[in-house]
N, C-alpha and C positions, 0 to 999 in steps of 0.2 A: 779782356781779362789781363790784368797786369802780371808781370813776372812773380811778384810776391804771392799773389793768389794762386798761381799755377804751382809754385813751389810748396805752398801749404797743402794743396790738394794731392800733390804727388806724395808728400810725406804721410798724409792722412790715409791714403788708400794703399800705397805700395809698402808701407810698414804694417798696416793693420790686416790687410787681406791675406798675406802669406801666413801670418800668425793664426788667423781664423781657419784657413784651409788646413793647416797642420792639426789644429784642434779637432776638426771634423774627422780627419784621418785617424787621430788617436782614439776616437770613440769606437772604432772598429778594430783597434789593435788589441793584442792579448794583454790581459791585466798584469800589472807589475807595480812594485813599490814606488817606482819612479814616475808613474803616469800622473798621479795626483799633483805633485809639486810642479812637474813640467807643464801640465795643463793650466794650472793657476798662473804660472809665470807667463805663458803664452797669451793668456787672456788679459793679464795686466799690461803686457807689452803692446798687444793689439789695441787696447783701449787708450794707451798713451800716444797713439799715432797722431791724432789731431792736436794734442798738447805740444808734442815735439814740433809738429808742423807750425803751430802758432808761435812757438819760441824762435823759430828761424826768421820770422818776420820782424823787421825793425819797428813797424807800427805797434805791434803787440808789446815789445819790450819797452818802448817809450811810453806806451799807454799805461803800463803797470806802474811806472814811476810817477805818473800823474793821476793815479787812481784816487777818485774823490772819497772823502770820509763818509761813513754811514750817515744817513739822514732819514727824515720821516718818510721820504719817498720809498725807502726799502720796505715799508709796511705793505706796499703794493704786492710784494711777493707773497706775503701771508694771505692777502685777499684773494689772489689768483689760486693759491693752493686750496684755500677753503672753499671757494666757489666750485672748483673742479671736482673735488672729492665729495663734498657735501651733496652736490647735485647728483652725482653718480650713485651715491648711496641712497639718496631719496628716491631715485628712479629704479633702484634695485638692479643696477648694472655693475656694481662693484661691491665687494665686501671682504671680510677677513677670510684668508685662505688657510688651508690645512697645514699646520706647522710652518706657516710662512715666516714667523719670527725666527725660528731656528735656522732656516735656510739663509736668512739675511745676514746672520752673524759673520759668516765667512766671506760674504760679498761686500761688506762695508767699504773696504779699500777700492773695489771696483766701482761702487756707486760714487765714491769721492772722485775717481778718475772721470766718470761720465760727466760730473759737474764741472770739473776742471777743463773739460774739452771746450767750454764756452770761450776760453782764451782764443781758440782758433775759429770756431763757428761764428761767434758774435763780434770779436775784436778785429778779425782779419777778413773773413769771407763776406759777411753781410755788408759791412761798409764798402767793400770793393764792388760788390754787385749793385749797390745803391748809386754808384757814380754815373751809371749809364742807363738806369731804369728806375721806375717808381719804387717807393719804399715797400709797398705791399708785394710787388713782384719779386723784389730782392729777398724779402722775408720768406715768401713761398718757395723760391728757388733754394734758399738755405735749408728749409725743412725737407725738401725733396732730396737734396744731396745728402743730408744727414740720414734719411731713410735708406739710401743706397749704401751708406757706410755700414748700417746695421744688418744689411741683407744676409751676409754669410752666417751671422749668429743664429738666424732662424732655422738653419739646418742642423743645429746642435740639439740633441734629444732633450736636454735638460733646460733649454731656453723656454721661457713661458709662452712664447708665440711660435706657432708652426709656420713652415715655409709657405704653405698654401694660404695662410692668412696675411701675407705680406701687404696686400692692398689696404685692408682696414687698419693695419699697423702703420702704414705710411700716412694714411689720413689722420691718424692720431698724432703722429709726429709732426705733421703739417700744422695742426692746431696748436700743438705745444710750441712750435717755432714762432707763432704769432704772439703767444704769451711771453716767450723769452725776448723776442724783438721789442715788444712794447715796453717790457721792464727795463731792457738795456737802454733804449732811447730815453726813457723817463729818468733813470738814475745816472746814466753815463758810467755805470760801474760794472765791470765784468765779474768782480767778486760777488756782487749781489746776484747777478745772473747765474753764477756757478753754484752759489748756495741754494738758490731756488731750484735749479735742475737736480742737484743732489737730493734735496728734500722731496722733490717730485717723484724720482725713481725709488726713493726709500719708501714712500707711502704706497707707491705702485706695488712694491713687493709685499707690503702688509695688507693691501686692499686690492687684490688682483681683479681683473675684469671677469665678469660671469661668462661671456661668450664673445664671439668675433664681432657681432653687431654692436656691442658696447663700445668698441674702438671707433666705429663710425660716429656714434652718438657723442663720445667724448671729444673727438676732433671737431665736430660741429659746434659743440658747446664752447670749446676754447676759442674757436673763430668768432663766435657771437660775442663772447666776453671781451676779447681783444678789440673788435671793431666798435663795440659800444663804448668801451673806455676811451677810445680815440675819437669818438664822434664829437661834433660840436656841442651837443647838449651836455654831455658828460664833462667836456672841457670847461664849459661855463659854470657848472655847478660844483666840480671837484677841484679845479685849479687850472693851471696853465696848460695841461695836456702834455703833448709831446714836447720835450725840451729841444734845444738847438741841436743840430747834428753834431755827432762826436766823431 
């Protein structure tokens, strides 16, 4: 692992984890007018960890200067979103949550930050891992590292996933990583991957999972969709498949 990648991971975890630990402590503190704003500020700063880590990498800054213009390949993001949520709704594993729309209003900036994290996960970490391992292994490792980043959030009482459900949640993020990785390699655009991720978590807030088993099913569905898209049959019928390495 090169120094750039190590620096990115240090920023991502050593900035985010303390913020999340303080958030957990605040949940048990006595209420006060200051707790709400401080809690939101800590959440935003913690979610910005992978973004700041990505900006410290020269590869990410140079990549943003060469960001390709939107193309028809970006429609793949809508296809992935549609397949993910339509299948889950059809299987009755996801659906509208109670007052989910109201809860999302205050979290829209956080959802945007989760999407912007792709600057680090997809532009810095995944390409670095691909240098000495196969693409699918690098994508899987990126997904697992992302799930570790989320781990402290599962101890917050208002987070939609409980700590004991970490394993199914990690499987879900692993499947999501394969969709994100496929989309990034296809388009070469971190902006497209960021928009996809923001939309993904926005829809997740509106259409939450019914139970823990749904996370396993969602992760498996995403893996199947990603592998089918990259298969030789799909490449021959849809287009050129995976583009050149970025």
